[in-house]
N, C-alpha and C positions, 0 to 999 in steps of 0.2 A: 621595276621591281614587282614581284607577284603579290597577291593578296589572298586572304582566306575568305571563303564564303561564310556567311553568317551562321554560326553554330546554333543548333537547337538546344535549348537549356531546359532542364527539368524544373527550374525555378520559375519559368514564365508560363507554365501550364502545359508545355509539350514535353513528352517523354523522350529520352535518348533511345536509340534502337536496341533496347534490351528485351523488349517483349513483356515487361512487368506491369505496364500501365493498364493494359486490357488483355483479355484472353480470348482467342478466336474460338467460335463454336462451329460445329459441323454444318449448321444451317445458315451460317454467314452472320448470325447475330453476335452480340458481345455480352459479357457478364462482368460484374465487378471482380476485381482481383481479390484473392484471399487476403484476409487481414494480416496473416503472417508474412506476406510478401512485401508489404509497405515499408517495413524497416530497412529493406535493402537500399532505399534512397538515402537513409539517414547518414551513413558514412560520408557520402559525397557532400551532403549539406553541412555536416560537422566540419569536414575538411575546409570547405569554403569559409565558414564562419571563423575558423581559427586563423585564417589569413588576414582577417580584417581588424583594424584598418590596415591597408597596404602600407608598407614602409617606403620611405623615399629611397629611390634606387631600384625599386622593383621593375622588372620587365614583364610586359603583359601585352596581349592583343587588344586593340581598341577599335570600336566602330567609328569611322570617320564620316564626314558629310556625304561621301559618295556611297554610303551604305555598306561598304566593305570593311573588313577588319585589317588593321595594319599594326606592326610592332611599335610599341612605345616604351619609353622609360619614364617612371614617375619622378618628377622634379621637385614637387612640393605637394602638400595636402592641407586642407582646412576644414573645420567643422561648418556644416551648413544649418543644422538644427539638431536638437536633442543631444544625448550623450552616448548613444549606442555605437557599436563598431561600424554600422551601416551609414551613420550620419556624417559622411565626409564626401567632399569632391576632390578631385586630383588634377594637378597641373602636370601635363604630360608633353614630352618631346617625341614627335614621330621620327623614328631613327632613319627612315628612308628619305626624309624630306628636310628642307631648310628650316632653321629655327623660327622663321617668321610664322610658321603654322602651329607653333606651340599654343596650347589652350587648356582651359579648365574643362573637365568632363565629369559627368555623373557616373556613379557606380554602375548603373545599368548599361553603360556603353562599354564596359570592360568584360572580357571573357575570362572569368576567374579560373577556368580549367587550364588556361595557358600560362598561368603565373609561373615565372622563374624565380629562383631564390635570389636574394639581393647579393650582388658581387661586391666584395670589399674593394673599393676604389683604390685604396692605398697599395694593395697587392698589384693591381693593374699598372700603377704608376712606376713600378720597378723597371718597366721597359725603358724609361728615360735614363736609367743608370747603367745601361749596357746589356740587360737581360733581354730575352726574346720578347718582341713586341706582341701585345695581345691584339685580337681583332678590334676590340673596343678602342684601344689606343690608336690603332691605325685609322679608324673612322674619325677619331677626334682630330688627328692631324689633317686628314682629308678635309674635314669641315673647316678647320682653321684656314687652310689654303683658300678654300672657296669663299669664306666670309671676308677675307682680307685682313687678317690679324698677323700678317707675316712679321711685323715689327715687334711683337710681344714674345717675351720668353715664356717658358712653361708656367712659372709662378704667376706672372702678370696675367696670363691667359686665364688661369684658374680663378684669379681674383675678379677679373672682368666677368667671367661667366657666372660666378657666384653672385655678384652684385646685380647683374642684369638678367638673372635666370627666369624671373617671372614678370610677365607684362603687368604693369600697374594700371594702365588705361586700356580698356578693351575696344572701345569705339570712340570716334569723334564725329561731330557734326560741323561741316564746313560748307557754307553756302547751301546749295540744294542737295548736297551729298552727305550720307552717313557712311563713314569709312571704317572698316575693321583695321585696327593697328597691327603692326608686325613685331615690334620690339619694345623693350623697356625704355622709358625716357624719364630722367630725374626731375620731374616737376617738384615745385615746393611742397613741403610736408603736409600742408593743409589740404592738398589734393590726393593724399594717399588712399582715401576711402572712396574715390570716384571711379566708377567703371566707365563712365562716359563724360567727355568734356565737350563744351559748345564754344566754337571759335567764331569771332567776328572775321569774316573773310577779307576785310579791308585793313583793319589795324592789327589783327591777329591776337587781340586780347581774348583770354579764355575764361569760361565760367562753368560753374557746377550745374546750373539748371537752365532749362529752356526759357523760363520767364525772365531770368537775368539777361540773357542774350537779347530777348525781345525789347526789354527796356533800354539796353545799351544801344541797339540799332536805331532807336528813335533819337538818340543824342549824338551818335557818331556821324561826323560830317565828311568822313573820308569815302571816296568812291574808287580809290585806286591805292596802290602802295605809296607810302609817304616819301617819295623821292622824285628824281627827274626822269621824265620820259625821254629815252634816247633812241627809241625805234618804234615806228608804227607802220605796219603793212597790212592792209585789209583789216581783219578783226584782231590781229595779233599785235601786242604791244610789249615793250620791254622797259622796265624801270630800273634805274640805278639808285640804290639806297645806301647811304653812308652810315656804317655802324656807329660812328661817333656822334653824328647828328640825330640819329634815330635809334638810340640804344635799346629801348624797350621793344620796339618792333624787331630789331635784330635778334634779341634774346628769345622772343616768342617764336620767331621763325626757326631758331635752333631747337627749341623744345619740340616744335611740330615735326621738324625733319628727323629728329632722333627716333620718333615713333616708327619710322620706315627705313632707317639705316642702322644696321647693327654695328658696323665698324666705326661709326662717327664718334669723334671726341667732341663733347659739348663745350663750346667756347663761351665762357661767361664774359670775357673781355672782347666784345665785338667791335671795339673802337678801331682795331687794326684791319678790319675787313670791309670790303664792298660787297653788296648783295645785288645780284641781277635777277629780277623777278619777272618771269614771263606770264602774261595774262591774255585771256580771251575777253574781248570787249563787246558789250552790248549796251542797250539803253539804260540798264540798271547800274553799269559801272564796269570796272576792269577786274576780272576774277582770276586769281592766281591759279596757274596750272603746274608750275614748277619753278625752280630757281637754280642758280649756281652762285657760289661765293668765291672770292679771291682775296688774297692778302694785298694790301696797298703797296707794300714793298717786300718782294721775295728775293732772297739771295740765291735760291735754287732754281730760278726761272719758272716757278709755278704760276700758271695762268688760271688755275682753277683749284679751289680747296675742297669744295663739296658740291655735289650735284644731286638733284632729286626731281623726278616727275611724280606728282601725286597719283596714287593708284587709279582714280577714275579717268585719268587722262593718259595713261600709259598705252603703248602700242599705237600711237597716233603720229609718231615721228618727232615728238617734242624733245625727247632726250638727245637725239641726233642734232636737232636744231640748236639746243643749248651748247653742245660741244662745238659745233661749227661757229656759233656766236663768240665763244671764248677765244677761238683762233682769229676771228676777224678783229677782235679788240687787240690781240697781240700784234697783228699786222699794222694796225693803226699806231701802236707804240713803237714799231720798228724792232720788235724783239721776237725770239723764238720762245715757245712755251711748252709746258708739259703739265699734266695733272698731278696734284699732290698724291703721294702714296701713303698708305695702301689704298687701292681701289676696291670698291665692293664688287661682288660677283657680277651684278648687272652693269656696273660702271665699266668694268674691264671688257665685257662683251661689246658694249657700245663703242668704246674707244678703239678696240681692234677693228670693228666694222668701219668706223670713220676713217682711220688711218689707211686701211686697205683701199677703200673707195677713192679717196683723194689721191693717193700715190699711183694707183693703177690707171686712173683717168689721165694723169699727166704722162705716164709711161706709154700709154696707147697713142697719144697725140704727138709725142715728142719724136723728132727725127734725129738720129745720131746718138752719141754717148751723152750721158748725164751723170753727174756725181751726186753723192748724198748731200754734200754741202749745198749744191744748187737746188736740190729738192727741198732742203730745209729753208733756204732763203725764199723760195716760191710759196711755201705752205705755212711757214711759221711753226712747223712741227720740229721738235728737238731731234738732232741727228741720231741719238740713241734709240728713240722711238721708231724712227724710219728704219734703222738697221735691224732691230728685233722684228719689226713687222715683215720686212722683206725676207729675213731669214726664216721666219715661220711659214712663209709662202714658198720657200725654196727658190727664190728669185735672185739670190745673190751668192756669189762665189768669191773665195779669197785666192787671188792669183798674183804671183810675183810681188808679194808684200802689200797688195792693196785689194780693196773690195771691188768686184766687178758685177754690175747688174745685168742679169740675163733675162731679157724681156721678149719672150716668144709670144706673138699676138694671140695664138690659140690658148696658151696657158693663161695669159692675162684675162681673156674673155671668160675662161672657166672660173678663175678666182673671183672675178667681178660678179658673176652669177651667184656664186656661193655666198658672197658678202651681203646679198640682199639689196633692197632698195635703200636709197639715201633718205634722209629725213626731209623736212620742209626746208626750202632754200632760204638763205639769208640774203635779202636784197640789200647789198652794201650801200647803194645810193640812198637808202632810207635810214641809214645809221648816222645819227648826228651826235657825236661824242668827242669829248676832249679827255685825253689821258689824265689820270689823277695827279701826276707830278706837275703837269701843266696847269691843272686847276688850282693847285696850291700856290 
């Protein structure tokens, strides 16, 4: 999407290109503008003042961290000091980008000359009843698809967006990282006034102040997640945490994850879940980089309920590793698996890449015909996921009442290249794990 250059504003001391700030002289010098020319600025100033404070729903251009102006919609406003119309800051959604970039901005970041009138949202919603769809509504539907709210009807989606529209926690400190959050998370009410939370990276207890964390770390005897280590390869380790045995840890992990997952439903009843926490290990302990959860008993063959790689550790192959690990557990169980829907935007991309690489690797090496059932048995990937993946790659045709895989080597190589590199490999020999049903 395009962006606008930073406009020059008369309010910051520079004049618009009107020629009224200074008058040129024949000798190249300047002289003060006549007194009667000054009021020509006043209509612009009065017009801007009359807009303030901006109403919720206003569309305006906002200066982002890249120094350029982008279109935003005002989601919420709050007083920062004083009682004047300028004494507000605004929570805005950048309409070009994902909701995770929503933030509070100061008035001086907004270009008031670009303000659009507030559109009546109720009028726009008429598109849902069969009238012509507005551009705004189309964008909302596009965002819904990307964010992974396909299971929500229009009313539920509006309720979700209203409840989660403003981030309550701006940053967290976890181990050696300070991390900007992406989304709202329903922390207990006593944390409503906290812009920053401090997490113990081992037990995941969270506090309001750095001093509290420092006192806690002196007493906390954990150096890894409170569960069984089921995998260790080099500096990577995976722990299985039972939500029933470690309820507080499971709940804190869900609070933490919700800060970075918009689609996630927060489970307070963590007894029904197992959490698989991936860590980088050093002499100080095992530091969480991401996790996935799965139901202990799933009638829908879900082998993964939620997956997250924390922002400081993204783009290192850990997400792909977690997905591969979930399928290795399914193989140990002798079952096929599939992730719980809906998937987040990042989750869907990761899974499509994983399915593509695994299936094409097999098709490249396999001689002769192979069925979707055989592929499913080999990979533990559910037949429906195999079918949709091969269809998206145009590698399958329907002939004489059955699906036929068309695996031209050159086409396979092209798709494999487009799918990118795989993640870190799971060394199955180092997975020491007993399925939950057998544990019981």
